[in-house]
Backbone atoms as SQL, in Angstrom:
CREATE TABLE atoms (id INTEGER PRIMARY KEY, chain TEXT, resi INTEGER, resn TEXT, atom TEXT, x REAL, y REAL, z REAL);
INSERT INTO atoms VALUES
  (1, 'A', 1, 'MET', 'N', 221.234, 83.096, 186.050),
  (2, 'A', 1, 'MET', 'CA', 221.663, 83.851, 187.218),
  (3, 'A', 1, 'MET', 'C', 221.164, 83.137, 188.475),
  (4, 'A', 2, 'SER', 'N', 222.039, 82.866, 189.397),
  (5, 'A', 2, 'SER', 'CA', 221.643, 82.155, 190.611),
  (6, 'A', 2, 'SER', 'C', 221.205, 83.139, 191.694),
  (7, 'A', 3, 'GLU', 'N', 220.253, 82.682, 192.509),
  (8, 'A', 3, 'GLU', 'CA', 219.797, 83.495, 193.626),
  (9, 'A', 3, 'GLU', 'C', 220.814, 83.467, 194.742),
  (10, 'A', 4, 'GLN', 'N', 220.989, 84.597, 195.392),
  (11, 'A', 4, 'GLN', 'CA', 221.888, 84.660, 196.534),
  (12, 'A', 4, 'GLN', 'C', 221.193, 84.076, 197.757),
  (13, 'A', 5, 'LYS', 'N', 221.916, 83.294, 198.518),
  (14, 'A', 5, 'LYS', 'CA', 221.388, 82.659, 199.724),
  (15, 'A', 5, 'LYS', 'C', 221.149, 83.710, 200.792),
  (16, 'A', 6, 'LEU', 'N', 220.034, 83.574, 201.501),
  (17, 'A', 6, 'LEU', 'CA', 219.729, 84.471, 202.604),
  (18, 'A', 6, 'LEU', 'C', 219.786, 83.708, 203.922),
  (19, 'A', 7, 'TYR', 'N', 220.145, 84.426, 204.965),
  (20, 'A', 7, 'TYR', 'CA', 220.175, 83.904, 206.325),
  (21, 'A', 7, 'TYR', 'C', 219.330, 84.845, 207.177),
  (22, 'A', 8, 'TYR', 'N', 218.705, 84.317, 208.184),
  (23, 'A', 8, 'TYR', 'CA', 217.750, 85.093, 208.958),
  (24, 'A', 8, 'TYR', 'C', 218.019, 85.002, 210.454),
  (25, 'A', 9, 'ILE', 'N', 217.796, 86.125, 211.134),
  (26, 'A', 9, 'ILE', 'CA', 217.629, 86.081, 212.584),
  (27, 'A', 9, 'ILE', 'C', 216.133, 86.261, 212.771),
  (28, 'A', 10, 'TYR', 'N', 215.609, 85.604, 213.782),
  (29, 'A', 10, 'TYR', 'CA', 214.172, 85.676, 213.983),
  (30, 'A', 10, 'TYR', 'C', 213.863, 85.711, 215.471),
  (31, 'A', 11, 'ILE', 'N', 212.723, 86.307, 215.776),
  (32, 'A', 11, 'ILE', 'CA', 212.237, 86.319, 217.146),
  (33, 'A', 11, 'ILE', 'C', 210.859, 85.684, 217.153),
  (34, 'A', 12, 'LEU', 'N', 210.723, 84.665, 217.978),
  (35, 'A', 12, 'LEU', 'CA', 209.441, 84.008, 218.194),
  (36, 'A', 12, 'LEU', 'C', 208.913, 84.446, 219.556),
  (37, 'A', 13, 'ALA', 'N', 207.599, 84.433, 219.696),
  (38, 'A', 13, 'ALA', 'CA', 206.983, 84.799, 220.971),
  (39, 'A', 13, 'ALA', 'C', 205.820, 83.871, 221.275),
  (40, 'A', 14, 'SER', 'N', 205.551, 83.728, 222.557),
  (41, 'A', 14, 'SER', 'CA', 204.370, 83.000, 222.996),
  (42, 'A', 14, 'SER', 'C', 203.240, 84.015, 223.146),
  (43, 'A', 15, 'ARG', 'N', 202.049, 83.525, 223.422),
  (44, 'A', 15, 'ARG', 'CA', 200.922, 84.439, 223.665),
  (45, 'A', 15, 'ARG', 'C', 201.180, 85.315, 224.892),
  (46, 'A', 16, 'SER', 'N', 201.926, 84.784, 225.856),
  (47, 'A', 16, 'SER', 'CA', 202.248, 85.566, 227.057),
  (48, 'A', 16, 'SER', 'C', 203.489, 86.441, 226.851),
  (49, 'A', 17, 'ARG', 'N', 204.025, 86.415, 225.640),
  (50, 'A', 17, 'ARG', 'CA', 205.149, 87.248, 225.201),
  (51, 'A', 17, 'ARG', 'C', 206.505, 86.833, 225.752),
  (52, 'A', 18, 'ALA', 'N', 206.648, 85.558, 226.055),
  (53, 'A', 18, 'ALA', 'CA', 207.992, 85.030, 226.279),
  (54, 'A', 18, 'ALA', 'C', 208.643, 85.002, 224.894),
  (55, 'A', 19, 'ILE', 'N', 209.947, 85.300, 224.815),
  (56, 'A', 19, 'ILE', 'CA', 210.567, 85.383, 223.493),
  (57, 'A', 19, 'ILE', 'C', 211.765, 84.453, 223.354),
  (58, 'A', 20, 'TYR', 'N', 212.062, 84.136, 222.083),
  (59, 'A', 20, 'TYR', 'CA', 213.181, 83.274, 221.717),
  (60, 'A', 20, 'TYR', 'C', 213.809, 83.874, 220.477),
  (61, 'A', 21, 'ILE', 'N', 215.136, 83.942, 220.435),
  (62, 'A', 21, 'ILE', 'CA', 215.853, 84.473, 219.278),
  (63, 'A', 21, 'ILE', 'C', 216.685, 83.362, 218.669),
  (64, 'A', 22, 'GLY', 'N', 216.630, 83.247, 217.344),
  (65, 'A', 22, 'GLY', 'CA', 217.400, 82.226, 216.654),
  (66, 'A', 22, 'GLY', 'C', 217.930, 82.722, 215.322),
  (67, 'A', 23, 'VAL', 'N', 218.721, 81.875, 214.675),
  (68, 'A', 23, 'VAL', 'CA', 219.283, 82.171, 213.357),
  (69, 'A', 23, 'VAL', 'C', 219.101, 80.936, 212.490),
  (70, 'A', 24, 'THR', 'N', 218.830, 81.140, 211.205),
  (71, 'A', 24, 'THR', 'CA', 218.609, 80.021, 210.297),
  (72, 'A', 24, 'THR', 'C', 218.826, 80.444, 208.848),
  (73, 'A', 25, 'GLY', 'N', 219.050, 79.468, 208.008),
  (74, 'A', 25, 'GLY', 'CA', 219.122, 79.701, 206.566),
  (75, 'A', 25, 'GLY', 'C', 217.809, 79.384, 205.880),
  (76, 'A', 26, 'PHE', 'N', 216.862, 78.814, 206.625),
  (77, 'A', 26, 'PHE', 'CA', 215.566, 78.422, 206.067),
  (78, 'A', 26, 'PHE', 'C', 214.467, 78.825, 207.050),
  (79, 'A', 27, 'LEU', 'N', 214.018, 80.067, 206.947),
  (80, 'A', 27, 'LEU', 'CA', 213.112, 80.630, 207.946),
  (81, 'A', 27, 'LEU', 'C', 211.794, 79.866, 208.040),
  (82, 'A', 28, 'MET', 'N', 211.149, 79.598, 206.923),
  (83, 'A', 28, 'MET', 'CA', 209.859, 78.921, 206.981),
  (84, 'A', 28, 'MET', 'C', 209.987, 77.541, 207.623),
  (85, 'A', 29, 'ALA', 'N', 210.971, 76.777, 207.203),
  (86, 'A', 29, 'ALA', 'CA', 211.172, 75.439, 207.759),
  (87, 'A', 29, 'ALA', 'C', 211.440, 75.503, 209.259),
  (88, 'A', 30, 'ARG', 'N', 212.243, 76.470, 209.698),
  (89, 'A', 30, 'ARG', 'CA', 212.563, 76.566, 211.116),
  (90, 'A', 30, 'ARG', 'C', 211.342, 76.945, 211.940),
  (91, 'A', 31, 'VAL', 'N', 210.553, 77.896, 211.454),
  (92, 'A', 31, 'VAL', 'CA', 209.343, 78.293, 212.182),
  (93, 'A', 31, 'VAL', 'C', 208.386, 77.107, 212.286),
  (94, 'A', 32, 'LEU', 'N', 208.236, 76.354, 211.211),
  (95, 'A', 32, 'LEU', 'CA', 207.346, 75.192, 211.236),
  (96, 'A', 32, 'LEU', 'C', 207.872, 74.118, 212.189),
  (97, 'A', 33, 'LYS', 'N', 209.191, 73.979, 212.294),
  (98, 'A', 33, 'LYS', 'CA', 209.760, 73.024, 213.260),
  (99, 'A', 33, 'LYS', 'C', 209.460, 73.462, 214.691),
  (100, 'A', 34, 'HIS', 'N', 209.572, 74.751, 214.958),
  (101, 'A', 34, 'HIS', 'CA', 209.229, 75.258, 216.285),
  (102, 'A', 34, 'HIS', 'C', 207.757, 74.967, 216.588),
  (103, 'A', 35, 'ARG', 'N', 206.894, 75.202, 215.609),
  (104, 'A', 35, 'ARG', 'CA', 205.459, 74.975, 215.817),
  (105, 'A', 35, 'ARG', 'C', 205.142, 73.517, 216.103),
  (106, 'A', 36, 'SER', 'N', 205.888, 72.625, 215.485),
  (107, 'A', 36, 'SER', 'CA', 205.624, 71.197, 215.677),
  (108, 'A', 36, 'SER', 'C', 206.298, 70.659, 216.939),
  (109, 'A', 37, 'GLY', 'N', 207.108, 71.493, 217.599),
  (110, 'A', 37, 'GLY', 'CA', 207.780, 71.084, 218.828),
  (111, 'A', 37, 'GLY', 'C', 209.095, 70.373, 218.602),
  (112, 'A', 38, 'GLU', 'N', 209.619, 70.417, 217.378),
  (113, 'A', 38, 'GLU', 'CA', 210.846, 69.696, 217.035),
  (114, 'A', 38, 'GLU', 'C', 212.125, 70.517, 217.185),
  (115, 'A', 39, 'ALA', 'N', 212.030, 71.828, 217.273),
  (116, 'A', 39, 'ALA', 'CA', 213.231, 72.650, 217.171),
  (117, 'A', 39, 'ALA', 'C', 213.949, 72.916, 218.486),
  (118, 'A', 40, 'SER', 'N', 213.234, 73.148, 219.555),
  (119, 'A', 40, 'SER', 'CA', 213.868, 73.549, 220.805),
  (120, 'A', 40, 'SER', 'C', 212.997, 73.149, 221.991),
  (121, 'A', 41, 'SER', 'N', 213.615, 72.593, 223.001),
  (122, 'A', 41, 'SER', 'CA', 212.832, 72.219, 224.183),
  (123, 'A', 41, 'SER', 'C', 212.287, 73.467, 224.892),
  (124, 'A', 42, 'PHE', 'N', 213.038, 74.573, 224.826),
  (125, 'A', 42, 'PHE', 'CA', 212.585, 75.822, 225.445),
  (126, 'A', 42, 'PHE', 'C', 211.315, 76.327, 224.763),
  (127, 'A', 43, 'THR', 'N', 211.325, 76.372, 223.421),
  (128, 'A', 43, 'THR', 'CA', 210.141, 76.864, 222.713),
  (129, 'A', 43, 'THR', 'C', 208.970, 75.900, 222.874),
  (130, 'A', 44, 'ARG', 'N', 209.257, 74.623, 222.957),
  (131, 'A', 44, 'ARG', 'CA', 208.191, 73.633, 223.174),
  (132, 'A', 44, 'ARG', 'C', 207.578, 73.806, 224.567),
  (133, 'A', 45, 'LYS', 'N', 208.431, 73.934, 225.573),
  (134, 'A', 45, 'LYS', 'CA', 207.969, 74.051, 226.964),
  (135, 'A', 45, 'LYS', 'C', 207.092, 75.282, 227.177),
  (136, 'A', 46, 'TYR', 'N', 207.493, 76.413, 226.598),
  (137, 'A', 46, 'TYR', 'CA', 206.777, 77.668, 226.824),
  (138, 'A', 46, 'TYR', 'C', 205.831, 78.054, 225.681),
  (139, 'A', 47, 'LYS', 'N', 205.625, 77.127, 224.728),
  (140, 'A', 47, 'LYS', 'CA', 204.720, 77.346, 223.592),
  (141, 'A', 47, 'LYS', 'C', 205.060, 78.625, 222.833),
  (142, 'A', 48, 'ILE', 'N', 206.331, 78.757, 222.512),
  (143, 'A', 48, 'ILE', 'CA', 206.826, 79.931, 221.785),
  (144, 'A', 48, 'ILE', 'C', 206.930, 79.541, 220.311),
  (145, 'A', 49, 'HIS', 'N', 205.962, 79.977, 219.518),
  (146, 'A', 49, 'HIS', 'CA', 205.979, 79.581, 218.109),
  (147, 'A', 49, 'HIS', 'C', 205.395, 80.615, 217.158),
  (148, 'A', 50, 'ARG', 'N', 205.179, 81.838, 217.640),
  (149, 'A', 50, 'ARG', 'CA', 204.643, 82.900, 216.788),
  (150, 'A', 50, 'ARG', 'C', 205.794, 83.783, 216.309),
  (151, 'A', 51, 'LEU', 'N', 205.995, 83.855, 215.001),
  (152, 'A', 51, 'LEU', 'CA', 207.051, 84.698, 214.432),
  (153, 'A', 51, 'LEU', 'C', 206.620, 86.156, 214.536),
  (154, 'A', 52, 'VAL', 'N', 207.346, 86.944, 215.328),
  (155, 'A', 52, 'VAL', 'CA', 206.970, 88.347, 215.525),
  (156, 'A', 52, 'VAL', 'C', 207.979, 89.331, 214.930),
  (157, 'A', 53, 'TYR', 'N', 209.163, 88.820, 214.544),
  (158, 'A', 53, 'TYR', 'CA', 210.195, 89.710, 213.992),
  (159, 'A', 53, 'TYR', 'C', 211.238, 88.871, 213.275),
  (160, 'A', 54, 'PHE', 'N', 211.785, 89.412, 212.181),
  (161, 'A', 54, 'PHE', 'CA', 212.926, 88.768, 211.525),
  (162, 'A', 54, 'PHE', 'C', 213.707, 89.780, 210.702),
  (163, 'A', 55, 'GLU', 'N', 214.956, 89.462, 210.451),
  (164, 'A', 55, 'GLU', 'CA', 215.830, 90.251, 209.584),
  (165, 'A', 55, 'GLU', 'C', 216.540, 89.273, 208.658),
  (166, 'A', 56, 'ALA', 'N', 216.827, 89.713, 207.424),
  (167, 'A', 56, 'ALA', 'CA', 217.516, 88.869, 206.447),
  (168, 'A', 56, 'ALA', 'C', 218.911, 89.410, 206.179),
  (169, 'A', 57, 'PHE', 'N', 219.861, 88.493, 205.931),
  (170, 'A', 57, 'PHE', 'CA', 221.262, 88.842, 205.667),
  (171, 'A', 57, 'PHE', 'C', 221.786, 87.984, 204.520),
  (172, 'A', 58, 'TYR', 'N', 222.725, 88.517, 203.765),
  (173, 'A', 58, 'TYR', 'CA', 223.381, 87.745, 202.708),
  (174, 'A', 58, 'TYR', 'C', 224.556, 86.943, 203.248),
  (175, 'A', 59, 'SER', 'N', 225.010, 87.278, 204.435),
  (176, 'A', 59, 'SER', 'CA', 226.167, 86.619, 205.031),
  (177, 'A', 59, 'SER', 'C', 225.755, 85.889, 206.304),
  (178, 'A', 60, 'VAL', 'N', 226.132, 84.624, 206.404),
  (179, 'A', 60, 'VAL', 'CA', 225.830, 83.869, 207.614),
  (180, 'A', 60, 'VAL', 'C', 226.559, 84.479, 208.814),
  (181, 'A', 61, 'ALA', 'N', 227.759, 84.984, 208.591),
  (182, 'A', 61, 'ALA', 'CA', 228.525, 85.608, 209.680),
  (183, 'A', 61, 'ALA', 'C', 227.799, 86.843, 210.207),
  (184, 'A', 62, 'ALA', 'N', 227.225, 87.645, 209.303),
  (185, 'A', 62, 'ALA', 'CA', 226.486, 88.837, 209.724),
  (186, 'A', 62, 'ALA', 'C', 225.231, 88.445, 210.499),
  (187, 'A', 63, 'ALA', 'N', 224.550, 87.388, 210.064),
  (188, 'A', 63, 'ALA', 'CA', 223.344, 86.934, 210.763),
  (189, 'A', 63, 'ALA', 'C', 223.686, 86.441, 212.165),
  (190, 'A', 64, 'ILE', 'N', 224.749, 85.671, 212.282),
  (191, 'A', 64, 'ILE', 'CA', 225.165, 85.159, 213.596),
  (192, 'A', 64, 'ILE', 'C', 225.597, 86.306, 214.503),
  (193, 'A', 65, 'ALA', 'N', 226.308, 87.284, 213.937),
  (194, 'A', 65, 'ALA', 'CA', 226.727, 88.446, 214.737),
  (195, 'A', 65, 'ALA', 'C', 225.510, 89.223, 215.245),
  (196, 'A', 66, 'ARG', 'N', 224.493, 89.378, 214.400),
  (197, 'A', 66, 'ARG', 'CA', 223.283, 90.094, 214.816),
  (198, 'A', 66, 'ARG', 'C', 222.527, 89.298, 215.884),
  (199, 'A', 67, 'GLU', 'N', 222.433, 87.984, 215.719),
  (200, 'A', 67, 'GLU', 'CA', 221.788, 87.146, 216.723),
  (201, 'A', 67, 'GLU', 'C', 222.489, 87.298, 218.070),
  (202, 'A', 68, 'THR', 'N', 223.809, 87.248, 218.052),
  (203, 'A', 68, 'THR', 'CA', 224.605, 87.393, 219.274),
  (204, 'A', 68, 'THR', 'C', 224.350, 88.755, 219.914),
  (205, 'A', 69, 'GLU', 'N', 224.304, 89.795, 219.079),
  (206, 'A', 69, 'GLU', 'CA', 224.037, 91.148, 219.582),
  (207, 'A', 69, 'GLU', 'C', 222.672, 91.218, 220.261),
  (208, 'A', 70, 'LEU', 'N', 221.632, 90.703, 219.594),
  (209, 'A', 70, 'LEU', 'CA', 220.281, 90.766, 220.148),
  (210, 'A', 70, 'LEU', 'C', 220.151, 89.968, 221.439),
  (211, 'A', 71, 'LYS', 'N', 220.814, 88.827, 221.501),
  (212, 'A', 71, 'LYS', 'CA', 220.722, 87.993, 222.701),
  (213, 'A', 71, 'LYS', 'C', 221.351, 88.671, 223.919),
  (214, 'A', 72, 'LYS', 'N', 222.275, 89.595, 223.691),
  (215, 'A', 72, 'LYS', 'CA', 222.907, 90.328, 224.799),
  (216, 'A', 72, 'LYS', 'C', 222.055, 91.493, 225.296),
  (217, 'A', 73, 'TRP', 'N', 221.073, 91.894, 224.504),
  (218, 'A', 73, 'TRP', 'CA', 220.217, 93.014, 224.893),
  (219, 'A', 73, 'TRP', 'C', 219.333, 92.637, 226.075),
  (220, 'A', 74, 'ARG', 'N', 218.971, 93.647, 226.856),
  (221, 'A', 74, 'ARG', 'CA', 217.965, 93.455, 227.908),
  (222, 'A', 74, 'ARG', 'C', 216.607, 93.241, 227.246),
  (223, 'A', 75, 'ARG', 'N', 215.739, 92.574, 227.956),
  (224, 'A', 75, 'ARG', 'CA', 214.408, 92.269, 227.433),
  (225, 'A', 75, 'ARG', 'C', 213.689, 93.530, 226.939),
  (226, 'A', 76, 'GLN', 'N', 213.772, 94.615, 227.684),
  (227, 'A', 76, 'GLN', 'CA', 213.085, 95.856, 227.328),
  (228, 'A', 76, 'GLN', 'C', 213.488, 96.337, 225.929),
  (229, 'A', 77, 'LYS', 'N', 214.750, 96.238, 225.591),
  (230, 'A', 77, 'LYS', 'CA', 215.226, 96.677, 224.285),
  (231, 'A', 77, 'LYS', 'C', 214.737, 95.733, 223.187),
  (232, 'A', 78, 'LYS', 'N', 214.693, 94.432, 223.472),
  (233, 'A', 78, 'LYS', 'CA', 214.181, 93.448, 222.506),
  (234, 'A', 78, 'LYS', 'C', 212.697, 93.711, 222.232),
  (235, 'A', 79, 'VAL', 'N', 211.948, 93.957, 223.286),
  (236, 'A', 79, 'VAL', 'CA', 210.519, 94.244, 223.147),
  (237, 'A', 79, 'VAL', 'C', 210.312, 95.510, 222.329),
  (238, 'A', 80, 'ALA', 'N', 211.121, 96.536, 222.567),
  (239, 'A', 80, 'ALA', 'CA', 211.009, 97.792, 221.811),
  (240, 'A', 80, 'ALA', 'C', 211.266, 97.553, 220.316),
  (241, 'A', 81, 'LEU', 'N', 212.211, 96.686, 219.996),
  (242, 'A', 81, 'LEU', 'CA', 212.500, 96.347, 218.596),
  (243, 'A', 81, 'LEU', 'C', 211.275, 95.695, 217.951),
  (244, 'A', 82, 'ILE', 'N', 210.683, 94.750, 218.643),
  (245, 'A', 82, 'ILE', 'CA', 209.491, 94.072, 218.118),
  (246, 'A', 82, 'ILE', 'C', 208.351, 95.076, 217.941),
  (247, 'A', 83, 'VAL', 'N', 208.085, 95.872, 218.958),
  (248, 'A', 83, 'VAL', 'CA', 206.968, 96.821, 218.934),
  (249, 'A', 83, 'VAL', 'C', 207.133, 97.851, 217.822),
  (250, 'A', 84, 'ARG', 'N', 208.368, 98.280, 217.574),
  (251, 'A', 84, 'ARG', 'CA', 208.611, 99.260, 216.510),
  (252, 'A', 84, 'ARG', 'C', 208.183, 98.713, 215.144),
  (253, 'A', 85, 'GLU', 'N', 208.454, 97.452, 214.887),
  (254, 'A', 85, 'GLU', 'CA', 208.150, 96.848, 213.580),
  (255, 'A', 85, 'GLU', 'C', 206.816, 96.115, 213.551),
  (256, 'A', 86, 'ASN', 'N', 206.350, 95.632, 214.696),
  (257, 'A', 86, 'ASN', 'CA', 205.155, 94.795, 214.761),
  (258, 'A', 86, 'ASN', 'C', 204.417, 95.121, 216.066),
  (259, 'A', 87, 'PRO', 'N', 203.772, 96.292, 216.141),
  (260, 'A', 87, 'PRO', 'CA', 203.196, 96.773, 217.399),
  (261, 'A', 87, 'PRO', 'C', 202.177, 95.835, 218.048),
  (262, 'A', 88, 'THR', 'N', 201.463, 95.049, 217.282),
  (263, 'A', 88, 'THR', 'CA', 200.449, 94.156, 217.843),
  (264, 'A', 88, 'THR', 'C', 200.983, 92.746, 218.079),
  (265, 'A', 89, 'TRP', 'N', 202.250, 92.515, 217.807),
  (266, 'A', 89, 'TRP', 'CA', 202.882, 91.198, 217.949),
  (267, 'A', 89, 'TRP', 'C', 202.158, 90.157, 217.094),
  (268, 'A', 90, 'LYS', 'N', 201.681, 90.584, 215.937),
  (269, 'A', 90, 'LYS', 'CA', 200.990, 89.688, 215.005),
  (270, 'A', 90, 'LYS', 'C', 201.942, 88.563, 214.579),
  (271, 'A', 91, 'ASP', 'N', 201.408, 87.366, 214.410),
  (272, 'A', 91, 'ASP', 'CA', 202.202, 86.242, 213.916),
  (273, 'A', 91, 'ASP', 'C', 202.436, 86.447, 212.424),
  (274, 'A', 92, 'LEU', 'N', 203.658, 86.765, 212.056),
  (275, 'A', 92, 'LEU', 'CA', 204.000, 87.057, 210.664),
  (276, 'A', 92, 'LEU', 'C', 203.982, 85.811, 209.786),
  (277, 'A', 93, 'ALA', 'N', 203.910, 84.653, 210.400),
  (278, 'A', 93, 'ALA', 'CA', 203.903, 83.390, 209.661),
  (279, 'A', 93, 'ALA', 'C', 202.623, 82.602, 209.920),
  (280, 'A', 94, 'ALA', 'N', 201.545, 83.289, 210.219),
  (281, 'A', 94, 'ALA', 'CA', 200.296, 82.619, 210.601),
  (282, 'A', 94, 'ALA', 'C', 199.795, 81.646, 209.537),
  (283, 'A', 95, 'GLU', 'N', 200.006, 81.953, 208.294),
  (284, 'A', 95, 'GLU', 'CA', 199.486, 81.103, 207.216),
  (285, 'A', 95, 'GLU', 'C', 200.482, 80.048, 206.747),
  (286, 'A', 96, 'TRP', 'N', 201.697, 80.086, 207.235),
  (287, 'A', 96, 'TRP', 'CA', 202.708, 79.136, 206.786),
  (288, 'A', 96, 'TRP', 'C', 202.349, 77.721, 207.228),
  (289, 'A', 97, 'GLY', 'N', 202.536, 76.767, 206.332),
  (290, 'A', 97, 'GLY', 'CA', 202.302, 75.375, 206.666),
  (291, 'A', 97, 'GLY', 'C', 200.876, 74.917, 206.462),
  (292, 'A', 98, 'ARG', 'N', 200.005, 75.822, 206.117),
  (293, 'A', 98, 'ARG', 'CA', 198.616, 75.435, 205.848),
  (294, 'A', 98, 'ARG', 'C', 198.512, 74.941, 204.416),
  (295, 'A', 99, 'PRO', 'N', 197.657, 73.977, 204.170),
  (296, 'A', 99, 'PRO', 'CA', 197.542, 73.464, 202.804),
  (297, 'A', 99, 'PRO', 'C', 196.932, 74.504, 201.873),
  (298, 'A', 100, 'ALA', 'N', 197.447, 74.550, 200.666),
  (299, 'A', 100, 'ALA', 'CA', 196.870, 75.410, 199.640),
  (300, 'A', 100, 'ALA', 'C', 195.685, 74.657, 199.041),
  (301, 'A', 101, 'VAL', 'N', 194.584, 75.344, 198.838),
  (302, 'A', 101, 'VAL', 'CA', 193.389, 74.725, 198.291),
  (303, 'A', 101, 'VAL', 'C', 193.184, 75.253, 196.887),
  (304, 'A', 102, 'MET', 'N', 193.061, 74.332, 195.943),
  (305, 'A', 102, 'MET', 'CA', 192.808, 74.736, 194.562),
  (306, 'A', 102, 'MET', 'C', 191.307, 74.656, 194.324),
  (307, 'A', 103, 'LYS', 'N', 190.757, 75.725, 193.758),
  (308, 'A', 103, 'LYS', 'CA', 189.330, 75.788, 193.483),
  (309, 'A', 103, 'LYS', 'C', 189.128, 75.969, 191.994),
  (310, 'A', 104, 'LEU', 'N', 188.163, 75.278, 191.451),
  (311, 'A', 104, 'LEU', 'CA', 187.789, 75.459, 190.056),
  (312, 'A', 104, 'LEU', 'C', 186.579, 76.367, 190.007),
  (313, 'A', 105, 'ASP', 'N', 186.655, 77.383, 189.154),
  (314, 'A', 105, 'ASP', 'CA', 185.553, 78.324, 188.996),
  (315, 'A', 105, 'ASP', 'C', 184.870, 77.967, 187.691),
  (316, 'A', 106, 'ASP', 'N', 183.713, 77.359, 187.770),
  (317, 'A', 106, 'ASP', 'CA', 183.016, 76.862, 186.581),
  (318, 'A', 106, 'ASP', 'C', 181.813, 77.745, 186.285),
  (319, 'A', 107, 'LYS', 'N', 182.046, 78.792, 185.501),
  (320, 'A', 107, 'LYS', 'CA', 180.970, 79.708, 185.125),
  (321, 'A', 107, 'LYS', 'C', 180.443, 79.308, 183.752),
  (322, 'A', 108, 'ALA', 'N', 179.161, 79.515, 183.535),
  (323, 'A', 108, 'ALA', 'CA', 178.546, 79.165, 182.256),
  (324, 'A', 108, 'ALA', 'C', 179.207, 79.947, 181.124),
  (325, 'A', 109, 'GLY', 'N', 179.519, 79.236, 180.044),
  (326, 'A', 109, 'GLY', 'CA', 180.076, 79.892, 178.866),
  (327, 'A', 109, 'GLY', 'C', 181.562, 80.189, 178.958),
  (328, 'A', 110, 'SER', 'N', 182.243, 79.666, 179.945),
  (329, 'A', 110, 'SER', 'CA', 183.680, 79.932, 180.047),
  (330, 'A', 110, 'SER', 'C', 184.410, 78.655, 180.429),
  (331, 'A', 111, 'SER', 'N', 185.671, 78.654, 180.179),
  (332, 'A', 111, 'SER', 'CA', 186.507, 77.527, 180.582),
  (333, 'A', 111, 'SER', 'C', 186.754, 77.605, 182.074),
  (334, 'A', 112, 'PRO', 'N', 186.888, 76.454, 182.726),
  (335, 'A', 112, 'PRO', 'CA', 187.206, 76.510, 184.158),
  (336, 'A', 112, 'PRO', 'C', 188.546, 77.211, 184.385),
  (337, 'A', 113, 'SER', 'N', 188.603, 78.025, 185.387),
  (338, 'A', 113, 'SER', 'CA', 189.861, 78.704, 185.715),
  (339, 'A', 113, 'SER', 'C', 190.340, 78.182, 187.062),
  (340, 'A', 114, 'LEU', 'N', 191.615, 78.179, 187.241),
  (341, 'A', 114, 'LEU', 'CA', 192.220, 77.675, 188.464),
  (342, 'A', 114, 'LEU', 'C', 192.557, 78.849, 189.371),
  (343, 'A', 115, 'ARG', 'N', 192.123, 78.786, 190.644),
  (344, 'A', 115, 'ARG', 'CA', 192.441, 79.820, 191.608),
  (345, 'A', 115, 'ARG', 'C', 193.020, 79.155, 192.839),
  (346, 'A', 116, 'LEU', 'N', 193.976, 79.813, 193.460),
  (347, 'A', 116, 'LEU', 'CA', 194.526, 79.331, 194.714),
  (348, 'A', 116, 'LEU', 'C', 193.875, 80.103, 195.837),
  (349, 'A', 117, 'GLY', 'N', 193.578, 79.418, 196.888),
  (350, 'A', 117, 'GLY', 'CA', 192.987, 80.081, 198.047),
  (351, 'A', 117, 'GLY', 'C', 193.216, 79.241, 199.278),
  (352, 'A', 118, 'SER', 'N', 192.812, 79.732, 200.403),
  (353, 'A', 118, 'SER', 'CA', 192.924, 78.957, 201.634),
  (354, 'A', 118, 'SER', 'C', 191.570, 78.927, 202.308),
  (355, 'A', 119, 'GLU', 'N', 191.326, 77.841, 202.995),
  (356, 'A', 119, 'GLU', 'CA', 190.056, 77.696, 203.701),
  (357, 'A', 119, 'GLU', 'C', 190.290, 77.556, 205.167);
């Protein structure tokens, strides 16, 4: 059974709460591109790279239609959408792109076990 492709609309914000709305088929890759300064001159200029909101769709047409709808909204309505789902404007992708660290737990009398963690 094959997985159905998902498409995303996303809202990024800067620390000063400037916002950017986009659409993508690969959310993690796109957010990481914004963070590295490769995705948009606007997001690079204003340091907009914190993922504060996203929605997923099975249809690219539906995702593009939603992006278009959100971009037409006044800022106040966009902010209300973010606050409703993410009141503190937490970066929903804060851990994305960080290396995974593998740790061996070597306890006496047992086999080493593998654990994933981040440092």
